[in-house]
ZANUKOL-326989 format. One record per residue (C-alpha): x, y, z; residue number from 1. Coordinates in pm, 1 decimal. Example, Ala and Ser with C-alpha at 12.3 -4.5 7.8 and 13.67 -1.06 7.14 Angstrom:
<nodes>
<node <1230.0 -450.0 780.0> 1>;
<node <1367.0 -106.0 714.0> 2>;
</nodes>
This chain:
<nodes>
<node <1082.9 -5308.1 61.8> 1>;
<node <1295.3 -4997.7 96.3> 2>;
<node <1300.6 -4837.2 437.4> 3>;
<node <1216.6 -4466.6 427.0> 4>;
<node <1496.6 -4230.5 527.8> 5>;
<node <1415.9 -3960.2 776.1> 6>;
<node <1626.3 -3656.4 848.7> 7>;
<node <1614.0 -3308.1 992.7> 8>;
<node <1683.0 -3003.4 783.7> 9>;
<node <1730.3 -2656.7 930.1> 10>;
<node <1607.9 -2369.6 720.2> 11>;
<node <1625.0 -2003.9 813.2> 12>;
<node <1350.2 -1778.8 685.9> 13>;
<node <1256.2 -1420.9 756.0> 14>;
<node <895.2 -1320.5 804.7> 15>;
<node <774.3 -963.2 807.2> 16>;
<node <560.0 -911.0 1113.6> 17>;
<node <274.9 -664.2 1106.6> 18>;
<node <480.9 -391.3 1271.0> 19>;
<node <759.9 -414.6 1013.1> 20>;
<node <515.8 -428.3 722.3> 21>;
<node <350.8 -109.3 846.9> 22>;
<node <686.9 64.0 897.0> 23>;
<node <793.7 -15.1 540.2> 24>;
<node <462.3 104.8 398.6> 25>;
<node <482.3 429.6 597.7> 26>;
<node <843.2 483.4 488.7> 27>;
<node <739.5 461.3 123.3> 28>;
<node <475.4 736.2 153.9> 29>;
<node <515.2 1093.8 42.6> 30>;
<node <448.9 1382.3 278.2> 31>;
<node <94.5 1430.1 148.1> 32>;
<node <18.7 1058.7 171.6> 33>;
<node <141.2 1030.4 529.4> 34>;
<node <-72.6 1329.3 632.9> 35>;
<node <-380.3 1153.7 497.2> 36>;
<node <-274.6 827.5 659.5> 37>;
<node <-234.3 990.0 1000.8> 38>;
<node <-578.4 1149.7 970.0> 39>;
<node <-722.3 801.2 913.3> 40>;
<node <-535.3 670.1 1219.6> 41>;
<node <-678.8 946.7 1437.1> 42>;
<node <-1029.3 864.4 1317.4> 43>;
<node <-989.4 490.3 1373.2> 44>;
<node <-802.5 480.8 1705.3> 45>;
<node <-924.6 695.6 1998.1> 46>;
<node <-597.1 629.6 2182.7> 47>;
<node <-415.4 854.7 1935.6> 48>;
<node <-423.6 1232.9 1940.8> 49>;
<node <-229.4 1528.9 1808.3> 50>;
<node <-28.8 1738.0 2057.4> 51>;
<node <-165.3 2082.5 2131.4> 52>;
<node <-45.1 2364.4 1907.5> 53>;
<node <148.5 2536.8 2185.6> 54>;
<node <361.4 2225.5 2224.0> 55>;
<node <512.2 2287.0 1881.7> 56>;
<node <723.9 2581.8 1994.6> 57>;
<node <1035.1 2423.3 1850.1> 58>;
<node <898.3 2427.2 1494.0> 59>;
<node <1110.3 2579.1 1220.0> 60>;
<node <1020.1 2947.8 1220.0> 61>;
<node <1137.2 3051.1 875.4> 62>;
<node <903.4 3027.1 578.1> 63>;
<node <926.0 2761.4 310.3> 64>;
<node <1002.1 3021.7 46.9> 65>;
<node <1296.8 3178.3 227.8> 66>;
<node <1455.7 2838.7 278.1> 67>;
<node <1455.2 2772.7 -93.3> 68>;
<node <1592.6 3112.8 -192.9> 69>;
<node <1971.5 3155.6 -221.2> 70>;
<node <2180.2 3358.6 19.5> 71>;
<node <2504.2 3500.7 -116.6> 72>;
<node <2707.5 3402.7 186.4> 73>;
<node <2596.0 3040.4 161.8> 74>;
<node <2670.2 2951.4 -199.7> 75>;
<node <3022.5 2891.0 -320.4> 76>;
<node <3134.5 2916.8 -680.7> 77>;
<node <2940.2 3144.2 -917.3> 78>;
<node <2673.1 3386.5 -804.8> 79>;
<node <2359.6 3223.4 -675.5> 80>;
<node <2117.8 3130.9 -952.0> 81>;
<node <1743.1 3178.9 -936.1> 82>;
<node <1629.1 2905.1 -697.8> 83>;
<node <1286.8 2878.8 -856.1> 84>;
<node <1446.1 2748.3 -1175.7> 85>;
<node <1573.9 2452.9 -971.8> 86>;
<node <1250.7 2353.6 -802.7> 87>;
<node <1208.0 1986.2 -880.3> 88>;
<node <896.8 1853.6 -1041.2> 89>;
<node <731.0 1566.4 -863.2> 90>;
<node <809.2 1264.6 -1078.3> 91>;
<node <533.8 1097.1 -1269.5> 92>;
<node <536.5 718.4 -1295.1> 93>;
<node <733.1 700.4 -1618.9> 94>;
<node <1000.2 946.0 -1502.1> 95>;
<node <1026.8 757.9 -1172.8> 96>;
<node <1108.8 435.7 -1361.8> 97>;
<node <1347.2 600.3 -1608.3> 98>;
<node <1539.9 750.8 -1315.9> 99>;
<node <1590.7 404.0 -1166.1> 100>;
<node <1772.4 266.0 -1470.7> 101>;
<node <2103.4 415.9 -1358.3> 102>;
<node <2057.2 261.5 -1013.1> 103>;
<node <2078.6 -93.2 -1146.7> 104>;
<node <2392.9 -268.7 -1275.6> 105>;
<node <2277.4 -284.6 -1639.0> 106>;
<node <2484.2 -289.1 -1953.6> 107>;
<node <2434.5 -3.9 -2197.9> 108>;
<node <2230.8 -233.4 -2422.4> 109>;
<node <2012.8 -359.6 -2135.6> 110>;
<node <1953.9 -5.6 -2010.0> 111>;
<node <1843.9 107.5 -2357.7> 112>;
<node <1596.6 -181.0 -2385.2> 113>;
<node <1453.2 -114.3 -2039.3> 114>;
<node <1403.9 253.9 -2129.4> 115>;
<node <1211.7 141.9 -2438.7> 116>;
<node <979.9 -88.9 -2243.6> 117>;
<node <907.3 178.7 -1982.1> 118>;
<node <759.4 395.0 -2257.3> 119>;
<node <527.0 109.6 -2357.3> 120>;
<node <368.5 66.4 -2012.0> 121>;
<node <3.4 162.5 -1981.3> 122>;
<node <-146.9 414.4 -1736.4> 123>;
<node <-177.3 148.1 -1466.1> 124>;
<node <187.4 42.7 -1490.7> 125>;
<node <116.4 -282.0 -1679.3> 126>;
<node <297.5 -407.0 -1988.6> 127>;
<node <11.2 -526.2 -2208.8> 128>;
<node <180.4 -500.6 -2548.9> 129>;
<node <345.1 -791.5 -2727.5> 130>;
<node <716.0 -785.7 -2807.9> 131>;
<node <614.0 -794.2 -3173.6> 132>;
<node <417.8 -470.6 -3123.2> 133>;
<node <720.9 -308.0 -2960.1> 134>;
<node <948.3 -411.2 -3247.2> 135>;
<node <696.0 -291.6 -3507.1> 136>;
<node <668.5 47.9 -3339.7> 137>;
<node <1040.2 120.2 -3301.8> 138>;
<node <1300.7 211.6 -3567.1> 139>;
<node <1443.8 -80.5 -3764.5> 140>;
<node <1800.8 35.9 -3695.9> 141>;
<node <1750.1 -41.4 -3326.8> 142>;
<node <1756.7 -409.4 -3427.0> 143>;
<node <1540.1 -528.7 -3138.2> 144>;
<node <1463.3 -894.6 -3091.1> 145>;
<node <1223.2 -1072.9 -2859.9> 146>;
<node <1493.3 -1241.8 -2648.8> 147>;
<node <1651.3 -905.2 -2564.3> 148>;
<node <1311.2 -756.5 -2482.8> 149>;
<node <1223.0 -1051.0 -2260.3> 150>;
<node <1547.2 -998.3 -2069.6> 151>;
<node <1468.7 -626.0 -2039.1> 152>;
<node <1118.3 -706.7 -1912.4> 153>;
<node <1259.8 -939.0 -1646.6> 154>;
<node <1493.0 -659.3 -1535.1> 155>;
<node <1218.1 -395.6 -1535.1> 156>;
<node <1002.6 -616.6 -1313.2> 157>;
<node <1270.9 -587.1 -1041.0> 158>;
<node <1222.6 -208.1 -1027.0> 159>;
<node <1011.4 -22.0 -773.4> 160>;
<node <721.3 -18.7 -721.5> 161>;
<node <678.0 -396.9 -693.6> 162>;
<node <445.6 -538.3 -958.5> 163>;
<node <551.3 -296.6 -1230.5> 164>;
<node <548.3 -418.9 -1592.7> 165>;
<node <321.2 -714.6 -1518.4> 166>;
<node <87.1 -830.8 -1792.4> 167>;
<node <-222.9 -815.9 -1573.7> 168>;
<node <-351.2 -784.2 -1216.9> 169>;
<node <-277.7 -1145.2 -1123.2> 170>;
<node <84.1 -1129.8 -1238.3> 171>;
<node <131.6 -792.9 -1068.0> 172>;
<node <11.5 -930.5 -733.7> 173>;
<node <231.3 -1239.4 -772.7> 174>;
<node <535.9 -1022.7 -844.6> 175>;
<node <463.3 -821.6 -530.6> 176>;
<node <426.2 -1135.5 -320.3> 177>;
<node <757.6 -1269.7 -449.6> 178>;
<node <930.9 -964.1 -299.3> 179>;
<node <818.2 -1074.7 47.7> 180>;
<node <1006.9 -1333.8 256.2> 181>;
<node <902.4 -1694.3 201.8> 182>;
<node <639.4 -1822.1 444.0> 183>;
<node <335.1 -2053.5 443.1> 184>;
<node <111.2 -1745.4 435.6> 185>;
<node <288.6 -1604.7 131.0> 186>;
<node <262.0 -1940.0 -45.9> 187>;
<node <-109.8 -1959.1 30.2> 188>;
<node <-159.9 -1597.6 -78.9> 189>;
<node <1.4 -1680.0 -413.8> 190>;
<node <-235.1 -1977.8 -456.7> 191>;
<node <-535.1 -1759.4 -376.4> 192>;
<node <-428.4 -1491.7 -623.0> 193>;
<node <-369.1 -1743.1 -903.2> 194>;
<node <-679.7 -1956.5 -859.4> 195>;
<node <-934.5 -1779.7 -640.5> 196>;
<node <-891.1 -1404.7 -688.2> 197>;
<node <-1244.6 -1365.1 -823.7> 198>;
<node <-1384.3 -1537.8 -514.6> 199>;
<node <-1248.9 -1281.4 -269.8> 200>;
<node <-1547.7 -1103.3 -118.1> 201>;
<node <-1581.7 -803.4 111.7> 202>;
<node <-1679.5 -1014.0 413.4> 203>;
<node <-1359.2 -1120.3 587.2> 204>;
<node <-1524.5 -1392.2 794.4> 205>;
<node <-1677.4 -1551.7 486.9> 206>;
<node <-1342.9 -1538.9 306.5> 207>;
<node <-1168.3 -1716.1 594.4> 208>;
<node <-1430.7 -1991.1 614.4> 209>;
<node <-1439.5 -2038.9 237.2> 210>;
<node <-1064.4 -2071.0 197.8> 211>;
<node <-1024.6 -2294.9 501.5> 212>;
<node <-1251.8 -2540.9 320.6> 213>;
<node <-1056.5 -2503.4 -4.0> 214>;
<node <-720.1 -2539.8 174.4> 215>;
<node <-782.7 -2770.8 473.2> 216>;
<node <-409.3 -2804.4 544.8> 217>;
<node <-385.0 -2433.4 628.5> 218>;
<node <-485.4 -2323.7 977.0> 219>;
<node <-702.3 -2019.1 1041.3> 220>;
<node <-407.8 -1794.5 1131.9> 221>;
<node <-229.1 -1874.7 804.9> 222>;
<node <-544.3 -1801.2 605.0> 223>;
<node <-592.2 -1470.8 788.9> 224>;
<node <-229.6 -1369.8 729.2> 225>;
<node <-254.4 -1465.8 361.7> 226>;
<node <-564.6 -1249.2 320.5> 227>;
<node <-388.1 -961.5 498.8> 228>;
<node <-94.7 -994.4 259.4> 229>;
<node <-324.7 -978.6 -42.2> 230>;
<node <-508.4 -678.7 102.0> 231>;
<node <-177.5 -493.5 146.6> 232>;
<node <-83.2 -529.7 -221.5> 233>;
<node <-124.1 -251.9 -477.6> 234>;
<node <-351.7 -354.8 -765.9> 235>;
<node <-214.8 -81.2 -992.5> 236>;
<node <163.2 -15.2 -978.8> 237>;
<node <120.8 339.3 -1111.7> 238>;
<node <-133.5 432.2 -842.9> 239>;
<node <-32.4 724.5 -621.4> 240>;
<node <216.4 883.1 -860.6> 241>;
<node <186.6 1235.3 -987.1> 242>;
<node <24.7 1307.8 -1318.0> 243>;
<node <223.0 1469.6 -1595.5> 244>;
<node <100.5 1808.1 -1468.3> 245>;
<node <356.6 1978.0 -1241.0> 246>;
<node <285.6 1990.2 -869.1> 247>;
<node <200.6 2339.8 -752.1> 248>;
<node <388.6 2316.8 -423.9> 249>;
<node <616.5 2064.8 -261.3> 250>;
<node <703.4 2088.2 104.1> 251>;
<node <1062.7 1979.9 181.5> 252>;
<node <1116.0 1703.8 433.6> 253>;
<node <1456.9 1836.7 540.2> 254>;
<node <1655.2 2159.9 528.0> 255>;
<node <2021.4 2165.5 426.1> 256>;
<node <2209.4 2475.0 545.2> 257>;
<node <2568.1 2590.3 556.4> 258>;
<node <2709.4 2650.5 903.4> 259>;
<node <3054.6 2736.1 1031.6> 260>;
<node <3107.7 2361.0 1071.9> 261>;
<node <2997.5 2274.8 717.9> 262>;
<node <2669.4 2168.4 562.0> 263>;
<node <2414.2 2042.2 811.0> 264>;
<node <2079.1 1865.1 782.3> 265>;
<node <1777.3 1948.3 995.9> 266>;
<node <1420.5 1826.4 974.6> 267>;
<node <1135.6 2042.8 854.6> 268>;
<node <908.4 1974.9 1149.7> 269>;
<node <604.8 2101.8 959.3> 270>;
<node <645.4 1811.5 716.4> 271>;
<node <635.2 1541.4 983.9> 272>;
<node <293.2 1462.0 1133.9> 273>;
<node <300.1 1441.0 1512.9> 274>;
<node <78.1 1211.7 1716.1> 275>;
<node <90.8 1075.2 2068.7> 276>;
<node <-104.8 852.0 2302.5> 277>;
<node <-417.6 1009.6 2444.9> 278>;
<node <-322.4 1108.2 2800.6> 279>;
<node <-671.0 1079.5 2947.1> 280>;
<node <-722.2 723.5 2825.5> 281>;
<node <-374.5 617.2 2938.3> 282>;
<node <-439.5 761.5 3283.9> 283>;
<node <-768.4 573.5 3297.9> 284>;
<node <-592.8 244.9 3209.5> 285>;
<node <-334.2 302.7 3480.7> 286>;
<node <-601.9 369.8 3739.8> 287>;
<node <-817.1 71.0 3643.1> 288>;
<node <-517.3 -158.0 3613.8> 289>;
<node <-705.6 -397.7 3389.5> 290>;
<node <-800.4 -301.6 3035.1> 291>;
<node <-1004.3 -525.4 2806.1> 292>;
<node <-825.8 -720.5 2529.5> 293>;
<node <-977.9 -486.5 2271.0> 294>;
<node <-830.2 -178.9 2438.0> 295>;
<node <-494.6 -351.1 2483.1> 296>;
<node <-492.4 -424.6 2110.9> 297>;
<node <-576.6 -61.2 2036.5> 298>;
<node <-295.1 51.4 2264.7> 299>;
<node <-44.2 -180.5 2095.2> 300>;
<node <-161.5 -62.5 1754.2> 301>;
<node <-126.5 303.9 1856.6> 302>;
<node <229.2 250.6 1977.9> 303>;
<node <320.5 72.9 1653.3> 304>;
<node <194.7 366.0 1449.1> 305>;
<node <388.0 617.3 1657.7> 306>;
<node <701.9 404.0 1623.6> 307>;
<node <656.4 374.9 1244.8> 308>;
<node <642.0 754.7 1212.4> 309>;
<node <955.9 792.9 1421.3> 310>;
<node <1136.8 528.0 1216.6> 311>;
<node <1032.1 700.9 893.6> 312>;
<node <1170.0 1032.9 1014.1> 313>;
<node <1497.9 886.7 1140.0> 314>;
<node <1558.1 688.2 820.9> 315>;
<node <1495.4 986.2 591.8> 316>;
<node <1717.8 1210.4 806.0> 317>;
<node <1999.7 954.0 803.1> 318>;
<node <1971.6 923.5 426.4> 319>;
<node <1975.2 1302.1 384.6> 320>;
<node <2286.8 1324.9 603.3> 321>;
<node <2455.3 1058.8 389.9> 322>;
<node <2364.4 1251.4 72.9> 323>;
<node <2504.0 1577.3 212.2> 324>;
<node <2826.0 1401.5 313.9> 325>;
<node <2874.6 1243.2 -28.6> 326>;
<node <2749.1 1535.1 -239.1> 327>;
<node <2906.1 1830.3 -59.9> 328>;
<node <3049.3 1965.7 -387.0> 329>;
<node <2697.4 1990.1 -528.1> 330>;
<node <2588.3 2228.6 -252.6> 331>;
<node <2894.8 2443.6 -323.7> 332>;
<node <2927.7 2428.9 -703.2> 333>;
<node <2590.1 2305.4 -828.1> 334>;
<node <2511.7 2016.7 -1063.1> 335>;
<node <2864.3 2004.3 -1199.9> 336>;
<node <2977.4 1893.2 -853.6> 337>;
<node <2753.2 1583.7 -838.8> 338>;
<node <2943.3 1268.7 -748.5> 339>;
<node <2845.2 915.3 -855.4> 340>;
<node <2625.6 755.5 -590.1> 341>;
<node <2422.2 433.7 -596.5> 342>;
<node <2142.2 300.4 -377.9> 343>;
<node <2344.5 -5.2 -279.8> 344>;
<node <2628.1 216.0 -153.6> 345>;
<node <2390.4 416.8 61.9> 346>;
<node <2231.0 95.7 190.4> 347>;
<node <2571.0 -43.3 291.2> 348>;
<node <2668.0 280.2 467.0> 349>;
<node <2339.1 302.2 657.7> 350>;
<node <2327.0 -69.7 738.3> 351>;
<node <1984.3 -124.2 581.4> 352>;
<node <1843.7 -305.5 279.4> 353>;
<node <1864.9 -142.6 -62.8> 354>;
<node <1484.8 -150.4 -85.5> 355>;
<node <1468.0 49.5 240.3> 356>;
<node <1685.0 324.0 90.3> 357>;
<node <1465.0 323.1 -219.2> 358>;
<node <1154.4 368.1 -3.0> 359>;
<node <1320.0 642.4 203.2> 360>;
<node <1412.4 832.7 -113.6> 361>;
<node <1067.6 795.9 -268.0> 362>;
<node <896.9 1136.1 -304.2> 363>;
<node <1106.3 1293.9 -27.7> 364>;
<node <1265.7 1635.3 -80.0> 365>;
<node <1539.2 1854.4 62.2> 366>;
<node <1556.6 2232.7 44.1> 367>;
<node <1894.4 2400.8 19.9> 368>;
<node <2014.7 2744.0 -96.0> 369>;
<node <2020.5 2612.4 -454.5> 370>;
<node <1655.8 2510.9 -453.2> 371>;
<node <1429.8 2216.9 -380.8> 372>;
<node <1545.6 1870.9 -489.9> 373>;
<node <1410.9 1516.4 -469.9> 374>;
<node <1640.8 1284.2 -275.1> 375>;
<node <1648.6 1052.4 -578.3> 376>;
<node <1805.1 1335.4 -778.2> 377>;
<node <2136.1 1272.8 -600.6> 378>;
<node <2160.8 906.3 -701.2> 379>;
<node <2344.6 890.8 -1029.9> 380>;
<node <2568.9 639.6 -1200.6> 381>;
<node <2935.6 697.3 -1273.5> 382>;
<node <3070.6 781.3 -1617.5> 383>;
<node <3415.3 638.4 -1687.5> 384>;
<node <3708.8 875.1 -1732.3> 385>;
<node <4061.4 833.3 -1863.8> 386>;
<node <4199.9 838.6 -1509.3> 387>;
<node <4211.4 568.6 -1245.6> 388>;
<node <3949.2 726.4 -1021.7> 389>;
<node <3586.3 624.0 -995.8> 390>;
<node <3471.7 869.3 -1262.4> 391>;
<node <3216.3 1146.5 -1243.0> 392>;
<node <2841.4 1130.9 -1231.4> 393>;
<node <2609.0 1145.5 -1528.7> 394>;
<node <2455.0 1460.6 -1383.6> 395>;
<node <2794.5 1630.0 -1371.5> 396>;
<node <2869.7 1527.0 -1731.0> 397>;
<node <2538.5 1673.0 -1845.2> 398>;
<node <2625.0 1995.8 -1662.8> 399>;
<node <2962.1 2008.5 -1841.9> 400>;
<node <2791.9 1951.9 -2179.4> 401>;
<node <2542.5 2229.2 -2105.4> 402>;
<node <2827.0 2460.6 -2002.4> 403>;
<node <3027.8 2388.2 -2320.4> 404>;
<node <2726.0 2455.0 -2541.7> 405>;
<node <2638.7 2771.4 -2350.0> 406>;
<node <2985.4 2913.4 -2424.2> 407>;
<node <3004.9 2800.9 -2789.6> 408>;
<node <3018.4 3033.2 -3088.8> 409>;
<node <2655.5 3075.4 -3205.2> 410>;
<node <2778.4 3097.6 -3565.4> 411>;
<node <2962.9 2764.8 -3538.2> 412>;
<node <2799.0 2547.9 -3266.8> 413>;
<node <2965.9 2225.2 -3160.6> 414>;
<node <2855.5 1903.4 -3326.5> 415>;
<node <2820.2 1590.6 -3113.1> 416>;
<node <3161.6 1477.0 -3241.4> 417>;
<node <3311.2 1808.7 -3133.6> 418>;
<node <3149.0 1772.5 -2791.2> 419>;
<node <3310.7 1428.9 -2760.7> 420>;
<node <3648.8 1586.3 -2831.0> 421>;
<node <3594.7 1869.6 -2581.1> 422>;
<node <3488.8 1622.8 -2312.5> 423>;
<node <3794.6 1408.1 -2381.8> 424>;
<node <4013.8 1712.9 -2319.5> 425>;
<node <3857.0 1726.1 -1973.3> 426>;
<node <3924.2 1357.1 -1907.4> 427>;
<node <3578.1 1222.7 -1991.0> 428>;
<node <3558.8 966.3 -2270.8> 429>;
<node <3212.1 904.6 -2410.4> 430>;
<node <3073.2 761.9 -2732.1> 431>;
<node <2907.4 1007.8 -2969.2> 432>;
<node <2566.1 841.6 -2928.1> 433>;
<node <2596.2 878.1 -2548.7> 434>;
<node <2675.9 1248.2 -2580.7> 435>;
<node <2379.0 1283.9 -2814.2> 436>;
<node <2153.9 1109.8 -2560.3> 437>;
<node <2271.7 1338.0 -2278.7> 438>;
<node <2225.1 1646.0 -2500.3> 439>;
<node <1872.0 1539.2 -2590.5> 440>;
<node <1788.2 1478.2 -2221.8> 441>;
<node <1883.7 1842.5 -2161.6> 442>;
<node <1638.4 1949.7 -2434.4> 443>;
<node <1926.5 2092.8 -2638.9> 444>;
<node <1878.9 2059.6 -3016.6> 445>;
<node <2157.6 1934.4 -3247.7> 446>;
<node <2419.8 2173.3 -3386.4> 447>;
<node <2245.9 2257.4 -3716.2> 448>;
<node <1928.2 2359.1 -3533.1> 449>;
<node <2120.9 2565.2 -3278.4> 450>;
<node <2293.3 2745.4 -3562.3> 451>;
<node <1963.5 2829.0 -3730.3> 452>;
<node <1822.0 2949.7 -3402.8> 453>;
<node <2132.7 3165.3 -3341.4> 454>;
<node <2092.5 3336.5 -3679.9> 455>;
<node <1732.4 3419.0 -3603.8> 456>;
</nodes>
């Protein structure tokens, strides 16, 4: 009989505690979402209150409109353009995904396939088509095959928000759980989603008792944590994104202004909800010296929420400062001055995870003399040049293309091949199909249509 071998194995795992989970969720929210969230907090927790209005004396005094309008002494380069033409539209779900393609290390072929699949997602953010349907509904010259589309789907499912491009609700929840650190609770949550999702009721106590019987090896705390994890997941990846209709007004999270010491970032205090501990209740606790466990839990919860708001503000401000440092030429010269910048580079500079930077950039905006811009606008991939430097950004290349076309002879507009040649003269080497793609993204028609339009 063989003797069993016993040994010890050390394994390091990271578990997201409740405080960190809340901080990450708050960081992801837009300004409108966080306002609604804070209102819910104030209703649920009597230990939270808003400061009195007179305590906000340090608020930014200038209006939102004046901050977005250009001032001649603040803009370098050409005369200031109409800022309202630069006001960013709040991204809908599809645009949000398309914008992320350049943030991932994809080949040109992989990026093209991911773009295709994004356009086949349904309104909830699911991919419910078959690869055969995709192939049948795309041009034959694209020469798509199912293996390439499967690879593109796997890549798309790593995009934000978690759960995107899943086939159904169950797969979406599993994909979201897989983004969380490994733990017994996560493992149990995955089992519940796969086998018992239909059995989840509204009564929490009944759920805990039912699943403790189904999974006797899991203790009550693990079951509770697993249910909390499931409750925190988003059943529809596209939920919370803007519709295709433009947003009437977007309040900036930060101001960017030119000073004698350069471009500086400051917070738009009106965009950051302010809450504090209720002074009367805290005084009462200090006098009594012994609060009940329920009130102690409420106090701990209130402090966590205040901390999560402060962390959200600090993270967004740090990211905005990094953007201003790296994209200074943009604030002076406009889009043509955009430098290549990736999420992973910002994450390394700020000492945080790449997903944290992605959350901090989500639906956050900065106002500068050139207009109002989403923070994600400044993340753009590099385009190779004929020099040894790191290249220029896609946004800058598009600006150059637009500038070349703007100055062309209306009677003899540049073809895509001619644009390739003009770009090469400026040190930018691109394939004709890439130039055509950039031109189309700028809503600029091909040369023969521009010529017809010029004659009219």
